[in-house]
Backbone as numpy.savetxt, mean C-alpha at the origin, in Angstrom:
# Nx Ny Nz CAx CAy CAz Cx Cy Cz
8.36 46.01 -38.37 8.18 46.15 -36.94 6.99 45.33 -36.46
5.86 45.47 -37.11 4.67 44.72 -36.76 4.92 43.24 -37.00
5.62 42.91 -38.07 5.93 41.51 -38.38 6.80 40.91 -37.27
7.77 41.70 -36.76 8.63 41.23 -35.67 7.80 40.95 -34.42
6.89 41.86 -34.10 6.04 41.68 -32.92 5.17 40.43 -33.06
4.62 40.25 -34.25 3.78 39.08 -34.49 4.63 37.81 -34.35
5.84 37.83 -34.92 6.74 36.68 -34.81 7.08 36.38 -33.35
7.36 37.41 -32.58 7.69 37.24 -31.16 6.49 36.64 -30.42
5.31 37.14 -30.69 4.11 36.62 -30.04 3.89 35.16 -30.42
4.05 34.83 -31.69 3.88 33.45 -32.15 4.91 32.55 -31.47
6.17 32.98 -31.41 7.21 32.20 -30.74 6.91 31.99 -29.27
6.39 33.03 -28.62 6.02 32.90 -27.20 4.93 31.85 -27.02
3.92 31.88 -27.87 2.86 30.87 -27.78 3.41 29.46 -28.01
4.33 29.32 -28.95 4.94 28.02 -29.21 5.73 27.55 -28.00
6.51 28.44 -27.39 7.31 28.09 -26.21 6.42 27.73 -25.03
5.36 28.51 -24.83 4.44 28.24 -23.72 3.77 26.88 -23.94
3.36 26.59 -25.15 2.75 25.29 -25.45 3.72 24.15 -25.22
4.97 24.33 -25.63 5.98 23.29 -25.45 6.25 23.06 -23.96
6.34 24.14 -23.21 6.57 24.01 -21.76 5.40 23.31 -21.09
4.21 23.66 -21.50 3.02 23.04 -20.94 3.00 21.55 -21.23
3.36 21.16 -22.46 3.40 19.74 -22.84 4.46 19.02 -22.03
5.65 19.62 -21.86 6.71 19.00 -21.07 6.28 18.82 -19.62
5.58 19.81 -19.09 5.11 19.73 -17.71 4.12 18.58 -17.56
3.22 18.40 -18.52 2.27 17.30 -18.48 2.99 15.96 -18.53
4.01 15.86 -19.39 4.77 14.62 -19.51 5.50 14.31 -18.20
6.09 15.32 -17.58 6.79 15.13 -16.30 5.80 14.71 -15.22
4.62 15.31 -15.21 3.60 14.96 -14.23 3.15 13.51 -14.41
3.00 13.06 -15.65 2.60 11.68 -15.91 3.68 10.70 -15.46
4.95 11.03 -15.72 6.06 10.18 -15.27 6.08 10.12 -13.75
5.90 11.27 -13.08 5.89 11.31 -11.62 4.72 10.50 -11.05
3.56 10.61 -11.68 2.39 9.87 -11.23 2.63 8.37 -11.38
3.18 7.96 -12.49 3.48 6.54 -12.73 4.49 6.02 -11.71
5.54 6.80 -11.45 6.56 6.42 -10.48 5.95 6.32 -9.08
5.07 7.24 -8.73 4.40 7.24 -7.43 3.59 5.95 -7.26
2.84 5.57 -8.28 2.02 4.35 -8.22 2.93 3.11 -8.12
4.04 3.11 -8.85 4.98 1.99 -8.80 5.58 1.85 -7.40
5.97 2.98 -6.79 6.55 2.95 -5.45 5.52 2.47 -4.43
4.30 2.96 -4.56 3.19 2.55 -3.69 2.97 1.04 -3.80
2.87 0.55 -5.02 2.62 -0.87 -5.26 3.77 -1.72 -4.73
4.99 -1.25 -4.88 6.15 -1.97 -4.39 6.08 -2.17 -2.88
5.66 -1.14 -2.15 5.57 -1.24 -0.69 4.50 -2.24 -0.27
3.34 -2.18 -0.90 2.28 -3.12 -0.49 2.66 -4.56 -0.84
3.34 -4.76 -1.96 3.78 -6.11 -2.32 4.87 -6.61 -1.36
5.74 -5.71 -0.90 6.75 -6.08 0.11 6.05 -6.47 1.42
5.01 -5.73 1.75 4.24 -6.03 2.96 3.60 -7.42 2.85
2.94 -7.69 1.73 2.34 -9.01 1.51 3.39 -10.11 1.65
4.52 -9.92 1.01 5.60 -10.91 1.03 6.12 -11.13 2.45
6.27 -10.04 3.21 6.77 -10.15 4.59 5.83 -11.00 5.44
4.52 -10.80 5.28 3.56 -11.60 6.05 3.58 -13.05 5.56
3.54 -13.25 4.25 3.55 -14.61 3.70 4.79 -15.39 4.15
5.93 -14.68 4.28 7.19 -15.33 4.66 7.49 -15.23 6.15
6.53 -14.69 6.92 6.68 -14.56 8.38 7.97 -13.84 8.73
8.24 -12.74 8.02 9.48 -11.98 8.17 9.18 -10.66 8.89
9.37 -10.67 10.20 9.04 -9.50 11.02 9.89 -8.28 10.67
11.16 -8.49 10.36 12.05 -7.36 10.02 11.62 -6.69 8.72
11.30 -7.50 7.72 10.83 -6.95 6.45 9.48 -6.25 6.64
8.63 -6.81 7.48 7.34 -6.20 7.78 7.53 -4.82 8.41
8.46 -4.72 9.32 8.73 -3.46 10.02 9.13 -2.35 9.04
9.80 -2.72 7.96 10.24 -1.72 6.97 9.07 -1.08 6.23
7.91 -1.71 6.25 6.74 -1.15 5.58 5.90 -0.27 6.52
6.33 -0.18 7.77 5.59 0.56 8.80 6.10 2.00 8.92
5.20 2.89 9.29 5.52 4.30 9.44 6.56 4.53 10.52
7.60 5.30 10.21 8.60 5.63 11.24 8.03 6.54 12.32
6.86 7.13 12.06 6.20 7.97 13.06 5.48 7.12 14.11
5.39 5.82 13.88 4.77 4.92 14.85 3.26 4.82 14.74
2.66 5.55 13.79 1.21 5.51 13.69 0.77 4.32 12.82
-0.11 3.53 13.42 -0.63 2.35 12.74 -1.94 1.99 13.42
-2.90 1.58 12.62 -4.19 1.14 13.16 -4.49 -0.22 12.57
-4.58 -1.23 13.44 -4.90 -2.59 13.04 -6.30 -2.92 13.54
-7.20 -3.24 12.61 -8.56 -3.60 12.95 -8.78 -5.02 12.46
-8.99 -5.93 13.41 -9.19 -7.35 13.12 -10.49 -7.80 13.76
-11.17 -8.79 13.17 -12.39 -9.31 13.78 -12.12 -9.88 15.17
-12.94 -9.51 16.12 -12.88 -10.13 17.44 -11.84 -9.59 18.40
-11.10 -8.56 18.01 -10.13 -7.97 18.94 -10.28 -6.46 18.95
-9.79 -5.85 20.02 -9.80 -4.39 20.11 -8.82 -3.81 19.08
-9.05 -2.59 18.70 -8.17 -1.91 17.74 -6.78 -1.76 18.36
-5.77 -2.06 17.57 -4.37 -1.86 17.96 -3.92 -0.56 17.30
-3.39 0.38 18.09 -3.13 1.74 17.61 -1.65 2.13 17.56
-0.77 1.23 17.21 0.64 1.61 17.10 1.40 0.59 16.26
2.52 1.02 15.73 3.39 0.10 15.00 3.87 -1.00 15.94
4.26 -0.63 17.17 4.73 -1.64 18.12 3.67 -2.70 18.38
2.42 -2.28 18.56 1.33 -3.23 18.78 1.09 -4.10 17.56
1.17 -3.49 16.37 1.01 -4.22 15.11 2.09 -5.30 14.98
3.33 -4.93 15.28 4.44 -5.89 15.18 4.31 -6.99 16.22
3.84 -6.65 17.42 3.63 -7.67 18.46 2.55 -8.65 18.02
1.47 -8.14 17.45 0.40 -9.00 16.93 0.97 -9.98 15.91
1.79 -9.48 14.98 2.35 -10.34 13.93 3.43 -11.28 14.48
4.17 -10.84 15.48 5.14 -11.73 16.11 4.42 -12.95 16.69
3.30 -12.71 17.36 2.50 -13.82 17.90 1.93 -14.69 16.78
1.42 -14.05 15.73 0.89 -14.80 14.58 1.99 -15.66 13.95
3.15 -15.08 13.76 4.25 -15.80 13.11 4.73 -17.00 13.94
4.47 -16.99 15.24 4.91 -18.11 16.09 3.97 -19.32 16.01
2.79 -19.14 15.41 1.86 -20.26 15.22 2.44 -21.16 14.12
2.57 -22.46 14.38 3.20 -23.33 13.36 2.25 -23.66 12.20
2.87 -23.88 11.04 2.24 -24.51 9.87 1.11 -23.75 9.19
0.96 -22.48 9.38 -0.08 -21.76 8.66 0.50 -21.14 7.40
-0.39 -20.87 6.47 0.00 -20.18 5.24 -1.00 -19.05 5.00
-0.55 -18.08 4.25 -1.41 -16.96 3.89 -1.04 -16.50 2.49
-2.03 -16.16 1.71 -1.81 -15.67 0.35 -2.64 -14.41 0.15
-2.02 -13.43 -0.48 -2.67 -12.15 -0.75 -2.93 -12.01 -2.25
-4.04 -11.39 -2.57 -4.36 -11.04 -3.95 -4.80 -9.58 -3.94
-4.09 -8.76 -4.66 -4.42 -7.34 -4.75 -5.66 -7.20 -5.64
-6.71 -6.62 -5.08 -7.97 -6.47 -5.81 -8.07 -5.10 -6.46
-7.77 -4.06 -5.69 -7.86 -2.70 -6.24 -6.93 -1.77 -5.47
-6.62 -0.66 -6.10 -5.81 0.36 -5.43 -6.22 1.73 -5.96
-6.11 2.70 -5.08 -6.40 4.09 -5.40 -5.26 4.90 -4.79
-4.42 5.45 -5.64 -3.19 6.08 -5.18 -3.25 7.59 -5.43
-3.16 8.35 -4.35 -3.07 9.80 -4.45 -1.63 10.23 -4.33
-1.42 11.50 -4.10 -0.05 11.99 -3.96 0.50 11.75 -2.56
-0.39 11.67 -1.55 0.05 11.50 -0.16 -0.62 10.32 0.55
-1.82 9.95 0.12 -2.57 8.84 0.73 -3.01 7.89 -0.38
-2.95 6.59 -0.08 -3.42 5.59 -1.02 -4.10 4.45 -0.27
-4.98 3.74 -0.97 -5.74 2.65 -0.36 -5.67 1.43 -1.27
-5.52 0.27 -0.64 -5.48 -1.01 -1.35 -6.55 -1.92 -0.74
-7.26 -2.63 -1.58 -8.14 -3.69 -1.11 -7.57 -5.01 -1.62
-7.50 -5.98 -0.72 -6.93 -7.28 -1.08 -7.83 -8.40 -0.58
-7.72 -9.54 -1.26 -8.35 -10.75 -0.77 -7.24 -11.59 -0.14
-7.53 -12.15 1.01 -6.52 -12.91 1.76 -7.10 -14.28 2.09
-6.29 -15.31 1.85 -6.66 -16.67 2.23 -5.66 -17.16 3.27
-6.16 -17.37 4.47 -5.35 -17.88 5.59 -5.73 -19.33 5.82
-4.71 -20.21 5.95 -4.99 -21.64 6.15 -4.09 -22.23 7.24
-4.69 -23.16 7.96 -3.95 -24.00 8.90 -4.28 -25.44 8.53
-3.26 -26.33 8.45 -3.55 -27.71 8.09 -4.41 -28.43 9.14
-4.31 -27.96 10.39 -5.10 -28.58 11.43 -5.40 -27.59 12.55
-6.69 -27.43 12.82 -7.16 -26.64 13.96 -8.33 -27.43 14.53
-8.21 -27.82 15.79 -9.23 -28.66 16.42 -9.47 -29.94 15.62
-8.37 -30.53 15.18 -8.37 -31.81 14.45 -8.96 -31.74 13.04
-9.11 -30.52 12.51 -9.64 -30.35 11.14 -8.84 -29.26 10.42
-8.82 -29.34 9.08 -8.23 -28.22 8.32 -9.06 -26.94 8.55
-8.39 -25.82 8.56 -9.06 -24.54 8.80 -8.64 -23.55 7.72
-9.61 -22.76 7.25 -9.27 -21.65 6.34 -10.18 -20.48 6.62
-9.68 -19.32 6.30 -10.42 -18.07 6.50 -10.15 -17.18 5.29
-11.21 -16.83 4.59 -11.09 -15.88 3.47 -11.49 -14.51 4.01
-10.60 -13.56 3.80 -10.82 -12.22 4.32 -10.69 -11.19 3.21
-11.27 -10.03 3.45 -11.00 -8.84 2.66 -10.24 -7.91 3.59
-9.07 -7.47 3.14 -8.25 -6.58 3.95 -7.99 -5.30 3.17
-8.28 -4.20 3.81 -8.02 -2.88 3.22 -6.85 -2.25 3.95
-5.91 -1.75 3.18 -4.73 -1.07 3.72 -4.76 0.39 3.30
-4.38 1.25 4.23 -4.18 2.66 3.91 -2.69 2.92 4.04
-2.12 3.57 3.03 -0.72 3.94 3.05 -0.60 5.46 3.02
0.42 5.97 3.68 0.69 7.40 3.70 2.12 7.63 3.22
2.29 8.65 2.42 3.63 8.99 1.93 4.25 10.00 2.90
5.36 9.59 3.50 6.09 10.42 4.45 7.51 10.57 3.97
7.96 11.79 3.78 9.32 12.06 3.29 9.61 11.24 2.03
8.65 11.24 1.11 8.74 10.59 -0.20 8.82 9.06 -0.16
8.38 8.47 0.96 8.35 7.01 1.07 6.95 6.61 1.55
6.40 5.56 0.93 5.08 5.05 1.31 5.21 4.12 2.51
4.29 4.27 3.48 4.24 3.41 4.65 2.79 3.02 4.93
2.60 1.83 5.47 1.26 1.37 5.84 0.90 1.99 7.19
-0.30 2.58 7.25 -0.76 3.19 8.50 -2.09 2.60 8.98
-2.72 1.76 8.16 -3.98 1.13 8.58 -4.14 -0.20 7.87
-4.62 -1.18 8.65 -4.89 -2.53 8.16 -6.25 -2.89 8.76
-7.25 -3.04 7.90 -8.61 -3.36 8.37 -9.08 -4.63 7.69
-9.24 -5.69 8.50 -9.60 -6.99 7.96 -11.05 -7.33 8.30
-11.74 -7.92 7.33 -13.10 -8.43 7.52 -13.12 -9.88 7.06
-13.54 -10.75 7.94 -13.64 -12.17 7.60 -14.89 -12.38 6.74
-14.73 -13.08 5.63 -15.83 -13.32 4.71 -16.35 -14.75 4.83
-15.42 -15.71 4.93 -15.83 -17.11 4.95 -14.79 -17.94 5.71
-15.25 -18.58 6.76 -14.40 -19.48 7.54 -14.87 -20.92 7.32
-13.91 -21.82 7.16 -14.23 -23.25 7.01 -13.42 -24.05 8.01
């Protein structure tokens, strides 16, 4: 009788340990998948801007319409519509290029932040080549299990 009780207790501890290990493994898989989904959205965003693709850019924006664009020398733009209008105007400028480099990311379960280095170039501005190196920080929010960009804050580092 005592041996049976001891066996039952030992089996319970083994089962609890196994469940705990499985839960940790599932949590790690979920965390990895979350980071991959987050990274995928920011890379799609970078690609949309680099390719001047307004429709693809819109897909990275919050369906709730919340967006904050902070750029040097302009007032804050506080909506997805305003953000898209800003980029529509940018995309209409001929012959510029832009390249993004992901510097760091911090991904939570609902909010994540990315810091990137951006190089913007125009072959000619005022009869000279022009470039602007910026640091841009993006905040993403997970809404209904999908990551969306809700903030874009750019700081110009070096203009030539």
